[in-house]
Biopython code that builds the backbone (N, CA, C, O; Angstrom):
import numpy as np
from Bio.PDB.StructureBuilder import StructureBuilder

atoms = [
    (1, "UNK", "N", (-32.340, -28.698, -30.761)),
    (1, "UNK", "CA", (-31.532, -28.062, -29.752)),
    (1, "UNK", "C", (-30.140, -27.846, -30.338)),
    (1, "UNK", "O", (-29.533, -28.764, -30.889)),
    (2, "UNK", "N", (-29.653, -26.630, -30.210)),
    (2, "UNK", "CA", (-28.317, -26.281, -30.673)),
    (2, "UNK", "C", (-27.501, -25.823, -29.476)),
    (2, "UNK", "O", (-27.866, -24.867, -28.791)),
    (3, "UNK", "N", (-26.396, -26.512, -29.231)),
    (3, "UNK", "CA", (-25.517, -26.124, -28.128)),
    (3, "UNK", "C", (-24.622, -24.978, -28.564)),
    (3, "UNK", "O", (-24.081, -24.989, -29.670)),
    (4, "UNK", "N", (-24.470, -23.995, -27.699)),
    (4, "UNK", "CA", (-23.587, -22.871, -27.989)),
    (4, "UNK", "C", (-22.647, -22.666, -26.815)),
    (4, "UNK", "O", (-23.023, -22.850, -25.657)),
    (5, "UNK", "N", (-21.439, -22.288, -27.128)),
    (5, "UNK", "CA", (-20.452, -21.993, -26.100)),
    (5, "UNK", "C", (-19.610, -20.835, -26.594)),
    (5, "UNK", "O", (-19.259, -20.777, -27.772)),
    (6, "UNK", "N", (-19.290, -19.928, -25.719)),
    (6, "UNK", "CA", (-18.496, -18.761, -26.099)),
    (6, "UNK", "C", (-17.199, -18.744, -25.314)),
    (6, "UNK", "O", (-17.114, -19.256, -24.197)),
    (7, "UNK", "N", (-16.214, -18.154, -25.916)),
    (7, "UNK", "CA", (-14.938, -18.013, -25.242)),
    (7, "UNK", "C", (-14.159, -16.884, -25.874)),
    (7, "UNK", "O", (-14.504, -16.417, -26.959)),
    (8, "UNK", "N", (-13.131, -16.452, -25.217)),
    (8, "UNK", "CA", (-12.287, -15.383, -25.728)),
    (8, "UNK", "C", (-10.833, -15.727, -25.444)),
    (8, "UNK", "O", (-10.486, -16.166, -24.347)),
    (9, "UNK", "N", (-9.990, -15.521, -26.447)),
    (9, "UNK", "CA", (-8.565, -15.749, -26.235)),
    (9, "UNK", "C", (-7.995, -14.697, -25.292)),
    (9, "UNK", "O", (-6.965, -14.923, -24.657)),
    (10, "UNK", "N", (-8.664, -13.541, -25.196)),
    (10, "UNK", "CA", (-8.216, -12.478, -24.304)),
    (10, "UNK", "C", (-8.428, -12.925, -22.872)),
    (10, "UNK", "O", (-9.567, -13.112, -22.444)),
    (11, "UNK", "N", (-7.366, -13.095, -22.139)),
    (11, "UNK", "CA", (-7.372, -13.546, -20.745)),
    (11, "UNK", "C", (-7.990, -14.940, -20.577)),
    (11, "UNK", "O", (-8.378, -15.310, -19.469)),
    (12, "UNK", "N", (-8.084, -15.719, -21.668)),
    (12, "UNK", "CA", (-8.597, -17.100, -21.634)),
    (12, "UNK", "C", (-9.966, -17.230, -20.975)),
    (12, "UNK", "O", (-10.225, -18.220, -20.291)),
    (13, "UNK", "N", (-10.824, -16.271, -21.163)),
    (13, "UNK", "CA", (-12.150, -16.319, -20.545)),
    (13, "UNK", "C", (-13.038, -17.319, -21.283)),
    (13, "UNK", "O", (-13.331, -17.140, -22.465)),
    (14, "UNK", "N", (-13.460, -18.360, -20.594)),
    (14, "UNK", "CA", (-14.370, -19.350, -21.152)),
    (14, "UNK", "C", (-13.733, -20.377, -22.059)),
    (14, "UNK", "O", (-14.425, -21.271, -22.546)),
    (15, "UNK", "N", (-12.444, -20.282, -22.301)),
    (15, "UNK", "CA", (-11.789, -21.197, -23.233)),
    (15, "UNK", "C", (-11.797, -22.624, -22.701)),
    (15, "UNK", "O", (-12.128, -23.549, -23.442)),
    (16, "UNK", "N", (-11.444, -22.823, -21.443)),
    (16, "UNK", "CA", (-11.411, -24.175, -20.884)),
    (16, "UNK", "C", (-12.798, -24.799, -20.879)),
    (16, "UNK", "O", (-12.939, -25.982, -21.188)),
    (17, "UNK", "N", (-13.826, -24.027, -20.533)),
    (17, "UNK", "CA", (-15.199, -24.550, -20.546)),
    (17, "UNK", "C", (-15.614, -24.944, -21.957)),
    (17, "UNK", "O", (-16.296, -25.952, -22.145)),
    (18, "UNK", "N", (-15.209, -24.159, -22.949)),
    (18, "UNK", "CA", (-15.545, -24.474, -24.330)),
    (18, "UNK", "C", (-14.844, -25.761, -24.768)),
    (18, "UNK", "O", (-15.465, -26.611, -25.407)),
    (19, "UNK", "N", (-13.567, -25.916, -24.434)),
    (19, "UNK", "CA", (-12.842, -27.132, -24.801)),
    (19, "UNK", "C", (-13.407, -28.357, -24.093)),
    (19, "UNK", "O", (-13.486, -29.435, -24.682)),
    (20, "UNK", "N", (-13.798, -28.197, -22.838)),
    (20, "UNK", "CA", (-14.433, -29.301, -22.112)),
    (20, "UNK", "C", (-15.742, -29.704, -22.783)),
    (20, "UNK", "O", (-16.053, -30.892, -22.862)),
    (21, "UNK", "N", (-16.514, -28.727, -23.270)),
    (21, "UNK", "CA", (-17.779, -29.014, -23.954)),
    (21, "UNK", "C", (-17.530, -29.760, -25.264)),
    (21, "UNK", "O", (-18.288, -30.665, -25.613)),
    (22, "UNK", "N", (-16.484, -29.392, -25.985)),
    (22, "UNK", "CA", (-16.148, -30.097, -27.231)),
    (22, "UNK", "C", (-15.850, -31.561, -26.932)),
    (22, "UNK", "O", (-16.329, -32.447, -27.640)),
    (23, "UNK", "N", (-15.069, -31.821, -25.898)),
    (23, "UNK", "CA", (-14.737, -33.201, -25.526)),
    (23, "UNK", "C", (-15.981, -33.964, -25.084)),
    (23, "UNK", "O", (-16.148, -35.136, -25.423)),
    (24, "UNK", "N", (-16.846, -33.307, -24.334)),
    (24, "UNK", "CA", (-18.031, -33.958, -23.773)),
    (24, "UNK", "C", (-19.108, -34.244, -24.823)),
    (24, "UNK", "O", (-19.702, -35.322, -24.820)),
    (25, "UNK", "N", (-19.363, -33.288, -25.719)),
    (25, "UNK", "CA", (-20.536, -33.382, -26.586)),
    (25, "UNK", "C", (-20.247, -33.724, -28.043)),
    (25, "UNK", "O", (-21.150, -34.166, -28.752)),
    (26, "UNK", "N", (-19.031, -33.536, -28.503)),
    (26, "UNK", "CA", (-18.726, -33.819, -29.906)),
    (26, "UNK", "C", (-18.231, -35.260, -30.042)),
    (26, "UNK", "O", (-17.568, -35.775, -29.142)),
    (27, "UNK", "N", (-18.550, -35.910, -31.161)),
    (27, "UNK", "CA", (-18.092, -37.295, -31.340)),
    (27, "UNK", "C", (-16.585, -37.350, -31.606)),
    (27, "UNK", "O", (-16.000, -36.415, -32.155)),
    (28, "UNK", "N", (-15.982, -38.451, -31.209)),
    (28, "UNK", "CA", (-14.563, -38.639, -31.511)),
    (28, "UNK", "C", (-14.441, -39.013, -32.991)),
    (28, "UNK", "O", (-15.430, -39.441, -33.588)),
    (29, "UNK", "N", (-13.271, -38.866, -33.595)),
    (29, "UNK", "CA", (-13.114, -39.214, -35.009)),
    (29, "UNK", "C", (-13.501, -40.655, -35.328)),
    (29, "UNK", "O", (-13.951, -40.935, -36.439)),
    (30, "UNK", "N", (-13.337, -41.575, -34.377)),
    (30, "UNK", "CA", (-13.688, -42.975, -34.642)),
    (30, "UNK", "C", (-15.189, -43.208, -34.642)),
    (30, "UNK", "O", (-15.646, -44.250, -35.112)),
    (31, "UNK", "N", (-15.973, -42.257, -34.123)),
    (31, "UNK", "CA", (-17.430, -42.388, -34.092)),
    (31, "UNK", "C", (-18.112, -41.713, -35.279)),
    (31, "UNK", "O", (-19.332, -41.806, -35.422)),
    (32, "UNK", "N", (-17.349, -41.043, -36.123)),
    (32, "UNK", "CA", (-17.900, -40.316, -37.263)),
    (32, "UNK", "C", (-17.944, -41.244, -38.473)),
    (32, "UNK", "O", (-17.073, -42.097, -38.644)),
    (33, "UNK", "N", (-18.972, -41.069, -39.317)),
    (33, "UNK", "CA", (-19.068, -41.862, -40.543)),
    (33, "UNK", "C", (-17.865, -41.578, -41.438)),
    (33, "UNK", "O", (-17.298, -40.487, -41.387)),
    (34, "UNK", "N", (-17.471, -42.553, -42.258)),
    (34, "UNK", "CA", (-16.367, -42.313, -43.190)),
    (34, "UNK", "C", (-16.680, -41.140, -44.126)),
    (34, "UNK", "O", (-17.831, -40.931, -44.510)),
    (35, "UNK", "N", (-15.654, -40.390, -44.483)),
    (35, "UNK", "CA", (-15.788, -39.231, -45.361)),
    (35, "UNK", "C", (-15.876, -39.711, -46.804)),
    (35, "UNK", "O", (-15.117, -40.587, -47.221)),
    (36, "UNK", "N", (-16.812, -39.130, -47.570)),
    (36, "UNK", "CA", (-16.956, -39.472, -48.981)),
    (36, "UNK", "C", (-16.261, -38.423, -49.828)),
    (36, "UNK", "O", (-16.298, -37.233, -49.518)),
    (37, "UNK", "N", (-15.632, -38.874, -50.895)),
    (37, "UNK", "CA", (-14.945, -37.959, -51.797)),
    (37, "UNK", "C", (-14.770, -38.589, -53.160)),
    (37, "UNK", "O", (-15.341, -39.639, -53.454)),
    (38, "UNK", "N", (-13.977, -37.941, -53.986)),
    (38, "UNK", "CA", (-13.731, -38.394, -55.347)),
    (38, "UNK", "C", (-12.233, -38.637, -55.499)),
    (38, "UNK", "O", (-11.420, -37.852, -55.011)),
    (39, "UNK", "N", (-11.870, -39.724, -56.175)),
    (39, "UNK", "CA", (-10.460, -40.055, -56.395)),
    (39, "UNK", "C", (-9.835, -39.126, -57.432)),
    (39, "UNK", "O", (-10.511, -38.269, -58.001)),
    (40, "UNK", "N", (-8.537, -39.307, -57.670)),
    (40, "UNK", "CA", (-7.775, -38.433, -58.564)),
    (40, "UNK", "C", (-8.344, -38.341, -59.973)),
    (40, "UNK", "O", (-8.155, -37.328, -60.646)),
    (41, "UNK", "N", (-9.038, -39.383, -60.432)),
    (41, "UNK", "CA", (-9.573, -39.352, -61.797)),
    (41, "UNK", "C", (-10.760, -38.399, -61.936)),
    (41, "UNK", "O", (-11.200, -38.119, -63.051)),
    (42, "UNK", "N", (-11.280, -37.901, -60.816)),
    (42, "UNK", "CA", (-12.382, -36.939, -60.846)),
    (42, "UNK", "C", (-13.753, -37.557, -60.991)),
    (42, "UNK", "O", (-14.750, -36.835, -61.002)),
    (43, "UNK", "N", (-13.835, -38.882, -61.105)),
    (43, "UNK", "CA", (-15.123, -39.537, -61.314)),
    (43, "UNK", "C", (-15.430, -40.600, -60.268)),
    (43, "UNK", "O", (-16.565, -40.700, -59.803)),
    (44, "UNK", "N", (-14.442, -41.386, -59.897)),
    (44, "UNK", "CA", (-14.644, -42.509, -58.996)),
    (44, "UNK", "C", (-14.832, -42.023, -57.564)),
    (44, "UNK", "O", (-13.964, -41.348, -57.011)),
    (45, "UNK", "N", (-15.981, -42.373, -56.961)),
    (45, "UNK", "CA", (-16.239, -41.999, -55.577)),
    (45, "UNK", "C", (-15.568, -42.995, -54.639)),
    (45, "UNK", "O", (-15.431, -44.176, -54.958)),
    (46, "UNK", "N", (-15.151, -42.496, -53.471)),
    (46, "UNK", "CA", (-14.472, -43.328, -52.491)),
    (46, "UNK", "C", (-14.837, -42.840, -51.100)),
    (46, "UNK", "O", (-15.227, -41.686, -50.920)),
    (47, "UNK", "N", (-14.710, -43.723, -50.117)),
    (47, "UNK", "CA", (-14.927, -43.329, -48.722)),
    (47, "UNK", "C", (-13.649, -43.606, -47.946)),
    (47, "UNK", "O", (-12.924, -44.558, -48.237)),
    (48, "UNK", "N", (-13.384, -42.763, -46.956)),
    (48, "UNK", "CA", (-12.198, -42.920, -46.125)),
    (48, "UNK", "C", (-12.594, -42.864, -44.659)),
    (48, "UNK", "O", (-13.160, -41.868, -44.208)),
    (49, "UNK", "N", (-12.302, -43.928, -43.908)),
    (49, "UNK", "CA", (-12.556, -43.873, -42.465)),
    (49, "UNK", "C", (-11.476, -43.040, -41.778)),
    (49, "UNK", "O", (-10.381, -42.868, -42.313)),
    (50, "UNK", "N", (-11.788, -42.534, -40.610)),
    (50, "UNK", "CA", (-10.800, -41.780, -39.821)),
    (50, "UNK", "C", (-9.828, -42.785, -39.216)),
    (50, "UNK", "O", (-10.015, -43.250, -38.092)),
    (51, "UNK", "N", (-8.787, -43.111, -39.979)),
    (51, "UNK", "CA", (-7.834, -44.139, -39.570)),
    (51, "UNK", "C", (-6.441, -43.755, -40.056)),
    (51, "UNK", "O", (-6.274, -43.343, -41.204)),
    (52, "UNK", "N", (-5.448, -43.888, -39.193)),
    (52, "UNK", "CA", (-4.068, -43.569, -39.564)),
    (52, "UNK", "C", (-3.547, -44.478, -40.665)),
    (52, "UNK", "O", (-2.665, -44.078, -41.425)),
    (53, "UNK", "N", (-4.073, -45.689, -40.766)),
    (53, "UNK", "CA", (-3.585, -46.649, -41.752)),
    (53, "UNK", "C", (-4.225, -46.458, -43.129)),
    (53, "UNK", "O", (-3.753, -47.036, -44.108)),
    (54, "UNK", "N", (-5.290, -45.657, -43.218)),
    (54, "UNK", "CA", (-5.944, -45.388, -44.505)),
    (54, "UNK", "C", (-5.077, -44.421, -45.315)),
    (54, "UNK", "O", (-4.214, -43.745, -44.755)),
    (55, "UNK", "N", (-5.302, -44.355, -46.627)),
    (55, "UNK", "CA", (-4.540, -43.386, -47.435)),
    (55, "UNK", "C", (-4.798, -41.954, -46.959)),
    (55, "UNK", "O", (-5.866, -41.646, -46.429)),
    (56, "UNK", "N", (-3.811, -41.095, -47.155)),
    (56, "UNK", "CA", (-3.920, -39.706, -46.702)),
    (56, "UNK", "C", (-5.000, -38.965, -47.484)),
    (56, "UNK", "O", (-5.041, -39.024, -48.713)),
    (57, "UNK", "N", (-5.864, -38.273, -46.765)),
    (57, "UNK", "CA", (-6.829, -37.358, -47.378)),
    (57, "UNK", "C", (-7.044, -36.195, -46.426)),
    (57, "UNK", "O", (-7.138, -36.378, -45.212)),
    (58, "UNK", "N", (-7.122, -34.990, -46.991)),
    (58, "UNK", "CA", (-7.261, -33.782, -46.182)),
    (58, "UNK", "C", (-7.979, -32.721, -46.993)),
    (58, "UNK", "O", (-8.125, -32.840, -48.209)),
    (59, "UNK", "N", (-8.425, -31.682, -46.306)),
    (59, "UNK", "CA", (-9.066, -30.545, -46.953)),
    (59, "UNK", "C", (-8.330, -29.283, -46.537)),
    (59, "UNK", "O", (-8.255, -28.965, -45.350)),
    (60, "UNK", "N", (-7.785, -28.561, -47.515)),
    (60, "UNK", "CA", (-7.151, -27.268, -47.239)),
    (60, "UNK", "C", (-8.266, -26.235, -47.148)),
    (60, "UNK", "O", (-9.009, -26.029, -48.108)),
    (61, "UNK", "N", (-8.381, -25.584, -45.987)),
    (61, "UNK", "CA", (-9.484, -24.645, -45.796)),
    (61, "UNK", "C", (-9.035, -23.190, -45.723)),
    (61, "UNK", "O", (-9.875, -22.290, -45.700)),
    (62, "UNK", "N", (-7.731, -22.944, -45.686)),
    (62, "UNK", "CA", (-7.251, -21.565, -45.634)),
    (62, "UNK", "C", (-5.817, -21.512, -46.140)),
    (62, "UNK", "O", (-4.995, -22.359, -45.794)),
    (63, "UNK", "N", (-5.525, -20.511, -46.962)),
    (63, "UNK", "CA", (-4.168, -20.289, -47.436)),
    (63, "UNK", "C", (-3.797, -18.853, -47.084)),
    (63, "UNK", "O", (-4.515, -17.916, -47.435)),
    (64, "UNK", "N", (-2.678, -18.682, -46.390)),
    (64, "UNK", "CA", (-2.234, -17.357, -45.964)),
    (64, "UNK", "C", (-0.773, -17.169, -46.355)),
    (64, "UNK", "O", (-0.024, -18.136, -46.495)),
    (65, "UNK", "N", (-0.383, -15.920, -46.526)),
    (65, "UNK", "CA", (0.999, -15.605, -46.851)),
    (65, "UNK", "C", (1.635, -14.880, -45.681)),
    (65, "UNK", "O", (1.116, -13.872, -45.203)),
    (66, "UNK", "N", (2.759, -15.398, -45.227)),
    (66, "UNK", "CA", (3.514, -14.794, -44.134)),
    (66, "UNK", "C", (4.797, -14.221, -44.729)),
    (66, "UNK", "O", (5.506, -14.931, -45.442)),
    (67, "UNK", "N", (5.115, -12.945, -44.453)),
    (67, "UNK", "CA", (6.306, -12.354, -45.069)),
    (67, "UNK", "C", (7.617, -13.026, -44.651)),
    (67, "UNK", "O", (8.609, -12.927, -45.372)),
    (68, "UNK", "N", (7.639, -13.701, -43.512)),
    (68, "UNK", "CA", (8.864, -14.339, -43.034)),
    (68, "UNK", "C", (8.944, -15.816, -43.407)),
    (68, "UNK", "O", (10.041, -16.353, -43.566)),
    (69, "UNK", "N", (7.796, -16.479, -43.550)),
    (69, "UNK", "CA", (7.761, -17.923, -43.785)),
    (69, "UNK", "C", (7.385, -18.262, -45.222)),
    (69, "UNK", "O", (7.897, -19.230, -45.785)),
    (70, "UNK", "N", (6.509, -17.488, -45.811)),
    (70, "UNK", "CA", (6.006, -17.779, -47.150)),
    (70, "UNK", "C", (4.548, -18.184, -47.079)),
    (70, "UNK", "O", (3.804, -17.670, -46.243)),
    (71, "UNK", "N", (4.131, -19.090, -47.935)),
    (71, "UNK", "CA", (2.738, -19.520, -47.984)),
    (71, "UNK", "C", (2.458, -20.557, -46.908)),
    (71, "UNK", "O", (3.188, -21.538, -46.771)),
    (72, "UNK", "N", (1.400, -20.331, -46.153)),
    (72, "UNK", "CA", (0.946, -21.279, -45.137)),
    (72, "UNK", "C", (-0.388, -21.851, -45.589)),
    (72, "UNK", "O", (-1.301, -21.098, -45.929)),
    (73, "UNK", "N", (-0.510, -23.161, -45.598)),
    (73, "UNK", "CA", (-1.765, -23.821, -45.940)),
    (73, "UNK", "C", (-2.294, -24.508, -44.697)),
    (73, "UNK", "O", (-1.632, -25.372, -44.121)),
    (74, "UNK", "N", (-3.495, -24.118, -44.287)),
    (74, "UNK", "CA", (-4.146, -24.736, -43.136)),
    (74, "UNK", "C", (-5.027, -25.859, -43.671)),
    (74, "UNK", "O", (-5.801, -25.648, -44.605)),
    (75, "UNK", "N", (-4.914, -27.055, -43.086)),
    (75, "UNK", "CA", (-5.700, -28.175, -43.596)),
    (75, "UNK", "C", (-6.177, -29.064, -42.465)),
    (75, "UNK", "O", (-5.581, -29.119, -41.390)),
    (76, "UNK", "N", (-7.273, -29.760, -42.743)),
    (76, "UNK", "CA", (-7.823, -30.739, -41.804)),
    (76, "UNK", "C", (-7.566, -32.123, -42.375)),
    (76, "UNK", "O", (-7.918, -32.396, -43.523)),
    (77, "UNK", "N", (-6.962, -32.990, -41.592)),
    (77, "UNK", "CA", (-6.674, -34.355, -42.024)),
    (77, "UNK", "C", (-7.885, -35.227, -41.716)),
    (77, "UNK", "O", (-8.357, -35.267, -40.580)),
    (78, "UNK", "N", (-8.386, -35.924, -42.732)),
    (78, "UNK", "CA", (-9.504, -36.842, -42.552)),
    (78, "UNK", "C", (-9.027, -38.274, -42.358)),
    (78, "UNK", "O", (-9.646, -39.038, -41.617)),
    (79, "UNK", "N", (-7.934, -38.644, -43.016)),
    (79, "UNK", "CA", (-7.414, -40.004, -42.855)),
    (79, "UNK", "C", (-5.934, -40.017, -43.204)),
    (79, "UNK", "O", (-5.429, -39.126, -43.887)),
    (80, "UNK", "N", (-5.248, -41.052, -42.717)),
    (80, "UNK", "CA", (-3.841, -41.221, -43.023)),
    (80, "UNK", "C", (-2.942, -40.305, -42.218)),
    (80, "UNK", "O", (-3.379, -39.635, -41.282)),
    (81, "UNK", "N", (-1.687, -40.292, -42.602)),
    (81, "UNK", "CA", (-0.687, -39.446, -41.950)),
    (81, "UNK", "C", (0.162, -38.775, -43.022)),
    (81, "UNK", "O", (0.185, -39.198, -44.178)),
    (82, "UNK", "N", (0.852, -37.727, -42.613)),
    (82, "UNK", "CA", (1.747, -37.022, -43.527)),
    (82, "UNK", "C", (2.964, -36.567, -42.732)),
    (82, "UNK", "O", (2.861, -36.257, -41.546)),
    (83, "UNK", "N", (4.113, -36.530, -43.393)),
    (83, "UNK", "CA", (5.350, -36.097, -42.746)),
    (83, "UNK", "C", (6.052, -35.085, -43.644)),
    (83, "UNK", "O", (5.766, -34.983, -44.837)),
    (84, "UNK", "N", (6.963, -34.352, -43.054)),
    (84, "UNK", "CA", (7.731, -33.367, -43.803)),
    (84, "UNK", "C", (8.433, -34.053, -44.968)),
    (84, "UNK", "O", (9.067, -35.092, -44.786)),
    (85, "UNK", "N", (8.324, -33.480, -46.159)),
    (85, "UNK", "CA", (8.952, -34.045, -47.345)),
    (85, "UNK", "C", (8.047, -34.949, -48.161)),
    (85, "UNK", "O", (8.370, -35.258, -49.308)),
    (86, "UNK", "N", (6.912, -35.386, -47.598)),
    (86, "UNK", "CA", (5.972, -36.223, -48.350)),
    (86, "UNK", "C", (5.343, -35.421, -49.488)),
    (86, "UNK", "O", (5.225, -34.198, -49.408)),
    (87, "UNK", "N", (4.943, -36.119, -50.540)),
    (87, "UNK", "CA", (4.215, -35.472, -51.628)),
    (87, "UNK", "C", (2.798, -36.014, -51.661)),
    (87, "UNK", "O", (2.562, -37.195, -51.408)),
    (88, "UNK", "N", (1.858, -35.131, -51.978)),
    (88, "UNK", "CA", (0.450, -35.511, -52.091)),
    (88, "UNK", "C", (-0.119, -34.895, -53.362)),
    (88, "UNK", "O", (0.389, -33.889, -53.858)),
    (89, "UNK", "N", (-1.166, -35.502, -53.877)),
    (89, "UNK", "CA", (-1.816, -34.999, -55.081)),
    (89, "UNK", "C", (-2.751, -33.857, -54.721)),
    (89, "UNK", "O", (-3.567, -33.987, -53.808)),
    (90, "UNK", "N", (-2.641, -32.738, -55.429)),
    (90, "UNK", "CA", (-3.521, -31.587, -55.255)),
    (90, "UNK", "C", (-4.480, -31.560, -56.440)),
    (90, "UNK", "O", (-4.073, -31.208, -57.547)),
    (91, "UNK", "N", (-5.761, -31.929, -56.231)),
    (91, "UNK", "CA", (-6.694, -31.995, -57.354)),
    (91, "UNK", "C", (-7.034, -30.629, -57.945)),
    (91, "UNK", "O", (-7.436, -30.555, -59.106)),
    (92, "UNK", "N", (-6.885, -29.557, -57.188)),
    (92, "UNK", "CA", (-7.178, -28.218, -57.714)),
    (92, "UNK", "C", (-6.161, -27.835, -58.786)),
    (92, "UNK", "O", (-6.523, -27.259, -59.812)),
    (93, "UNK", "N", (-4.890, -28.156, -58.550)),
    (93, "UNK", "CA", (-3.831, -27.828, -59.506)),
    (93, "UNK", "C", (-3.486, -28.996, -60.427)),
    (93, "UNK", "O", (-2.673, -28.847, -61.339)),
    (94, "UNK", "N", (-4.100, -30.156, -60.193)),
    (94, "UNK", "CA", (-3.848, -31.373, -60.974)),
    (94, "UNK", "C", (-2.363, -31.746, -60.992)),
    (94, "UNK", "O", (-1.824, -32.129, -62.030)),
    (95, "UNK", "N", (-1.716, -31.629, -59.840)),
    (95, "UNK", "CA", (-0.312, -32.033, -59.749)),
    (95, "UNK", "C", (0.017, -32.418, -58.314)),
    (95, "UNK", "O", (-0.746, -32.144, -57.388)),
    (96, "UNK", "N", (1.173, -33.060, -58.151)),
    (96, "UNK", "CA", (1.633, -33.451, -56.820)),
    (96, "UNK", "C", (2.407, -32.288, -56.209)),
    (96, "UNK", "O", (3.126, -31.567, -56.900)),
    (97, "UNK", "N", (2.241, -32.121, -54.889)),
    (97, "UNK", "CA", (2.950, -31.063, -54.176)),
    (97, "UNK", "C", (3.642, -31.661, -52.962)),
    (97, "UNK", "O", (3.174, -32.643, -52.385)),
    (98, "UNK", "N", (4.767, -31.055, -52.582)),
    (98, "UNK", "CA", (5.574, -31.556, -51.468)),
    (98, "UNK", "C", (5.314, -30.723, -50.219)),
    (98, "UNK", "O", (5.216, -29.497, -50.283)),
    (99, "UNK", "N", (5.203, -31.413, -49.071)),
    (99, "UNK", "CA", (5.084, -30.726, -47.791)),
    (99, "UNK", "C", (6.470, -30.251, -47.388)),
    (99, "UNK", "O", (7.401, -31.052, -47.297)),
    (100, "UNK", "N", (6.612, -28.959, -47.146)),
    (100, "UNK", "CA", (7.878, -28.415, -46.647)),
    (100, "UNK", "C", (7.938, -28.652, -45.151)),
    (100, "UNK", "O", (8.213, -29.764, -44.701)),
    (101, "UNK", "N", (7.686, -27.623, -44.394)),
    (101, "UNK", "CA", (7.633, -27.747, -42.936)),
    (101, "UNK", "C", (6.193, -27.972, -42.523)),
    (101, "UNK", "O", (5.273, -27.440, -43.144)),
    (102, "UNK", "N", (5.996, -28.755, -41.480)),
    (102, "UNK", "CA", (4.661, -28.963, -40.917)),
    (102, "UNK", "C", (4.689, -28.400, -39.511)),
    (102, "UNK", "O", (5.497, -28.812, -38.679)),
    (103, "UNK", "N", (3.800, -27.453, -39.253)),
    (103, "UNK", "CA", (3.757, -26.798, -37.948)),
    (103, "UNK", "C", (2.335, -26.815, -37.410)),
    (103, "UNK", "O", (1.371, -26.911, -38.169)),
    (104, "UNK", "N", (2.219, -26.721, -36.104)),
    (104, "UNK", "CA", (0.927, -26.576, -35.444)),
    (104, "UNK", "C", (0.846, -25.132, -34.979)),
    (104, "UNK", "O", (1.747, -24.637, -34.302)),
    (105, "UNK", "N", (-0.245, -24.455, -35.347)),
    (105, "UNK", "CA", (-0.397, -23.040, -35.018)),
    (105, "UNK", "C", (-0.986, -22.878, -33.621)),
    (105, "UNK", "O", (-1.914, -23.587, -33.233)),
    (106, "UNK", "N", (-0.431, -21.938, -32.885)),
    (106, "UNK", "CA", (-0.930, -21.555, -31.566)),
    (106, "UNK", "C", (-1.018, -20.037, -31.567)),
    (106, "UNK", "O", (-0.022, -19.361, -31.310)),
    (107, "UNK", "N", (-2.194, -19.493, -31.852)),
    (107, "UNK", "CA", (-2.385, -18.045, -31.916)),
    (107, "UNK", "C", (-1.372, -17.459, -32.892)),
    (107, "UNK", "O", (-1.486, -17.689, -34.096)),
    (108, "UNK", "N", (-0.397, -16.717, -32.414)),
    (108, "UNK", "CA", (0.598, -16.104, -33.294)),
    (108, "UNK", "C", (1.929, -16.843, -33.305)),
    (108, "UNK", "O", (2.897, -16.350, -33.885)),
    (109, "UNK", "N", (2.000, -18.002, -32.685)),
    (109, "UNK", "CA", (3.251, -18.760, -32.668)),
    (109, "UNK", "C", (3.063, -20.093, -33.382)),
    (109, "UNK", "O", (1.942, -20.572, -33.554)),
    (110, "UNK", "N", (4.181, -20.680, -33.792)),
    (110, "UNK", "CA", (4.163, -21.961, -34.501)),
    (110, "UNK", "C", (5.017, -22.970, -33.748)),
    (110, "UNK", "O", (6.050, -22.627, -33.174)),
    (111, "UNK", "N", (4.566, -24.220, -33.761)),
    (111, "UNK", "CA", (5.321, -25.304, -33.127)),
    (111, "UNK", "C", (5.585, -26.374, -34.177)),
    (111, "UNK", "O", (4.644, -26.926, -34.748)),
    (112, "UNK", "N", (6.854, -26.671, -34.437)),
    (112, "UNK", "CA", (7.214, -27.708, -35.414)),
    (112, "UNK", "C", (6.756, -29.068, -34.906)),
    (112, "UNK", "O", (6.939, -29.399, -33.735)),
    (113, "UNK", "N", (6.160, -29.851, -35.799)),
    (113, "UNK", "CA", (5.748, -31.206, -35.417)),
    (113, "UNK", "C", (6.336, -32.207, -36.390)),
    (113, "UNK", "O", (6.111, -33.409, -36.249)),
]
sb = StructureBuilder()
sb.init_structure("model")
sb.init_model(0)
sb.init_chain("A")
sb.init_seg("    ")
for serial, (resi, resn, name, xyz) in enumerate(atoms, 1):
    if name == "N":
        sb.init_residue(resn, " ", resi, " ")
    sb.init_atom(name, np.array(xyz, "f"), 0.0, 1.0, " ", f" {name:<3s}", serial, name[0])
structure = sb.get_structure()
């Protein structure tokens, strides 16, 4: 059985029902198995539980360029926390990168967090 729900941002049709379904049927982060990955050395496997106290780990799933802001990286946090000015290791570029501004996207607007 596959649950499906549809919604449209246009006039918010079905959006609340879809969000209610996500809360009702999807597991909370604390109920999900720890995420498996590879450490900075590229060989050692590690697991990270969904916990604020665990080391920071995330997956960048989209990179966009905004003519007014610059490069925007959309990412999902699996564990830990991050704040403006923090540096994290980027395994794709094999170097550490600094977080500039951190914003939460809402359609076409941004909210500083």
